[in-house]
N, C-alpha and C positions, 0 to 999 in steps of 0.2 A: 501862353496860350491870353489871349486879349482878357482885360479883369470885367468889363461890363459882362463881355458873355457870359463869362462864369457867374456872374451877381446872377445875372437872369436865368441863367440853366438851375441854379439851385432857387430861387422863387418859384421856377414852373415846377420842378422836381416837388417840393415841398408843400404845394397845396395853397399860395398868393393867390398864382391866377387860378382861377377853376371855371373859364371857359367851356371848355373843352368837351366832346363827346368820350365817356365813358365806355372805353375797351372791354365789353364783356359776355358772355355767355353761360347757359345752362349747361352744365356736364354733366352732373347726375341727378337723379330721382331715385330714393330708394324709402321701405318702411322700418318703421320702427316702433315697434310694440301697437299702440292706436296713435301715432304720430306717423308722418310724412316729413323727410328730411329733401330740401331740395339743397342744389350745389351750385350758388355761382362765381365761375372763378372770374376773377377780373384780371386779365392778360397781361402783366408787367411790361414784356418787353413792345408789346402793341401799345398802351396805356403811354410809356414813355416815349415813342414815336411820334404819338399824336400830339405830346406836352412841348417834346423837342427835336422836329426835322431832321435839323442837323445832327443829329445822333450820331450816324453812318459814316457823318464825313472825317468825325474825330479820331483822333489818334487811338493806339490798344489801353494807352493808360490811363487817357479822360473818360475812355467807353467804361475802361475799369473800376474807376473812382464815381461816375455820374451812376454806373448799373446798380453797387452797392448801397450807396444812398439810398438810391429810389428805393430797393428793397426793405431796409431798416427803417422806411420810413412811411410806407404805401401797405394797404391792402391788399391780401394775394384773394383767400375764398370767403365767401359767405355759405357758411351751413344754417340752412333758413327751418327753423321749425316749427312746423303748419300742420294744423287740426283742424278738420270742416272746414277748408280750403280760407281758414285766418292762418297769417303767422303769427305765429306768439314771440319768438326768443331768435336772436341770430345769435352765431357760434362765430367769429370771428378771427383767420390766421393773418398775421398781422408783420411784420417788423418789428424790430424792438430798437427803436431810436438809441435805446442810452447801449445797446451791445456794439461792438468792433466786430468786424470779419477777418477772419486771421488764415492769411492763402499760403500759410508753409503747414499748417493744420488742417483740413479738410472733416475730420470728423468734432473739431470746437465749435465748429459752423452752430451752435443750435440758436440762430437767430430770429425765433419765430416766437410770435406769445399767440394767446387765444385769450379775448374780451366778449364776455358774455354779455350780450345787452338785448334790452327788451325794444320790444318793436313801439314803432310810431311810420301811421301814413308818413306824415311830412317830413321826414329824415331820409338825408342821403347816404346809406350804410357804405356808400365809396369813402365817402369823405369823414374820417376818425374824428376830429374834432366838431362833428355834427352833432354826435353820439354820443357824448362823454357827459352829459346829464342820467343819461337812460341806460349808462354801463352800469353793471350789476357787481361782475369783479373781472378779475382777468388773471389768468393760467400764466405764470411765468415763463415755462421755455413747453414747448410742442417738440414730443420725440420724433426732430426731421431734422437736418441737416445740409447745407451747401446752398447753391444759388441756382441754379434752373430747376424749372418745373415742369414733370410729364405731360401737363397740359396746354402749354404753348403751343400756339399754333407753329413757332418755329421750331419748336421738337415734334411738331405733326409735321409737319413739308419733309425735317428727315427721315421720317419713318416711312414716309408716303417716299421716297427716294430709296428706299432701303439701306438706312444709316441708322441701325438700331443700335446705336450703345450705351453704355455707364456712363460715359461723359463727352465732352466737346468741347470743341476749343473755340468759344467764344467771350468773346470782347476781354483781350490781352494774354486769359491762361484756361486752359481744362477745367474744369465744372464740374461735377460730379452730378448725377440728374436726381430727383428726390421724385421717386415714383409716387402719383397720386392715392396709391393705396394704403401708403404709408398713411399720408395727409387724411385718408378717409380715416382709417383703423382710431388716431388719433383723435381727430374730434369723435368718434360716436365712444369712445370711451368714456371722455369728460360730458358729453350730450347724457350717456347711461348716468355715468354720477349723479347728474346734477338734476338730473329726473327722480333717480330711484334710489339712490345710496345720499352718499356723504362725496364731495370731492377733499383731498387731503388736504390739509393747511397746510403744509410747506410744498406743495404746488400752489399756491394761491400765489401773487406776484402783490409783494410789500416795496413801498417805500421806503427805503437803504438810506434818502438823506435824513430818516429822523436819528437815524446812527452819529450823524457828524457829530462827536463832540470831541473839541479836542486833546481835552484833560488825559482821553486815553489811547493816547499817541498810536496804541496797536490795530485800534479801527478801520483807522485809514490808511497802514502801510496793509495790509491785506487785500487793498481794491487793485493792487499793481499784481495777480497771481492771477491768474486762469482758474488754478484750483488748486486746495492744499487739504492732503491727504494726515491720518495722521497716525501713530501707534501708541498704544497706553495698554504699561505696564501697571498690571491692578493686584495689589498684595491686599486681603484681608485677615488684618491677626488679631485672634483670641489671648485675654490672657487669666492666669485665673485669679484668686482674690489678693494672694497676695502679690501681684502685678510682675508673674512671667510668665512668661509670652508662651502657649502651650502649643500651640498651633497655627495654620499659617494659610491659605488660600489664594494659590497664582494663576494669575488671568492674564492673557492676552487679546487687546483686540485692536481691531483694526476699524478705522473710520475714512468715509470716504467724503471729501467732499464736506468738510467740517463745516463752511458757510452756512450750506444753506438748510442747515438748520439750528443757524444761530436765534436762541430765545425762543425756542417752542417749548409751551409753557406744562408739555404733557411728557418732556425728555427733563429729568433733572440734570443729568451727563451733559447734555448739549450747553446748558446755562452754565453752571457750574464750573465747566473744565476749560471753558472759555467765553466767561461774562461779559458780554454787551449792554454797554449804556445808551440811555436816550440822551438827542441835544437840549431837553427840560432839565437831564441831572444834575445836580449840583456838590463843589469840590469846597471845601472851608477848611482850612490853613487849621490846624489846632497845636500843632507841636515845632519841634525845628532844631536840629543840631547841626554840628559842624560840616557832617557829610549826607543827613536828607531831612529830607521834610514831610509832614505827615499831614493826612487830610481824612478827615469826619467829608464821606458820600450821601445827600440827602437824593434819594429814587422817588420823588409825589406821586409819579405819573408812569411808571413803570411795572407793568405786572406783571412779567414773568421776573425779573431779580425779586421784587418783591414777594412770590412767591415762596421763592427758595433760601434769601437771601433775608437778614436780619444785622444791624451794627455795624456797617461797615466803612473797615480803614482801610486807606490807599498810602505807600509809604511807595516815594520817590527818592532816586538821588541828584543829584547838584544841578547834572544834566536835563536834567527834570523826564527821565526815562523810570517807566515803573517797575520796583522792587519785588512787591511783593500785594496781594491783596487778603483784609483778614476780616473775615465775618464770623455770625456765628451763621451756620446752614442751618436751613430747618424742611424735616424730615414729615411726609403728609403719610400719616395711615389709615389707609380705609377697610374696615370688617363690617361685617353683622351688628355689629355692636356696638357702633358711628364710629365716625371720622375723629382724629386726631392727630398731633400736631407735635415734634420732639426736636431738640435742639442739639446740634454739637459744634463744637471747635473748628474751623475751618482756616485753611490757609493756602492761597498760591503763589508760590514762587515763580518770578520775570528771569527770562537770557535771550542775550539777543540769538535769532533765528538766519541767516541771511541778512537783511535790512529789517527784518520784524520783532522788537522785542513782545515774544508768549509766553506763556505758562510751562514751568515743563517739571516739576515738582509739587506736588499736591497732597497734604497731610490732613486727615481728619482727626479728632479724638473726642473722647466723651467732654458733657458741658465741664465738669467739675479737672481736668488735663488741660489748663489752659498755658502750657507748655510743650505741650505735646510731648510726652517723657514714654507715655504708651498709645503711640496711633492706631488707632484701628483701622483706619482706610490710606494705604498709602500708592501715588498715581504716578509713574512716570513718563513723560511727553517726551515722542519725536516724532516731527514734522517732515515728509516731501510736499514741495514744491513745484507746482508746472506755472511756468510762465508764460501769459500771453502773448 
């Protein structure tokens, strides 16, 4: 295909040229307590054709690529929060340009996010770059997947012709249909949480570039996977005053999608079993042997790490792969009488799983047991990797 054509197509799709008419319609209006929710749908197919009239004449492979790039970079729904005829906020469903569309596993295509944005009469809410200064926060994932929308005129024409299916062969392959009701339910959940409760922290999108610290190479390798699940065999051990083991409490815990809970300050397990360090964290060499290098880690602005760790030391081999992380773990105790913090020794041992160096064994002991001769907690870890 002509390279100039593809370049111009990309400019059109990603908002460089903005002179076309916007193909939109109000598809719903409903009450939520004292508010009215008006739903505007920006038909992706009609807008794409408006911007790129030759789209219909392209081969199916080119159509598929252009269609999916459009969805990842444009707004689809705008749920407008209205009170007394005044728009207060916009809850905007749009593609997430950091995602990729998996053609082989349809249920992985959770590619849409929700932007919560303050209203301004001067802004064009179809152009996401125009509202960035008014954006309050972004929900990282809407609970829907696939790449066709029931609200599209293209689908409505299929319905009118008596062809009402769950999937359609458009733009080079069969694609599942996203019912409007599913989009609406997801939006209502977040609108309600925004107005009357609190949106769970783990659902709020974060800037993952803050974790691009090359010293901790496992943070980079995890990006190669769609999802990583983990099993945790946990043993809590108790000793008598003579140091003899008297009882042991085993537990098996399964954690799905461990990446979604990275450095959650409300979850000590998420931080300590897979610590993630910030771009601003620093490592300083303090010791070197024939086979290892030992580093002291400073984390001046890493709130989650600092809440649960002190005196962090990392040991690497001569291939620059992490062997272990040692630290004092901080245990926060909350009670009616007041809050307190206790310390214990903590060590994470690393080994290779697939192409990732990850913790496989964790020990915790009382603060005076520096050699872990009587570990109070032993955790053995294993992982299941889901490729992108």
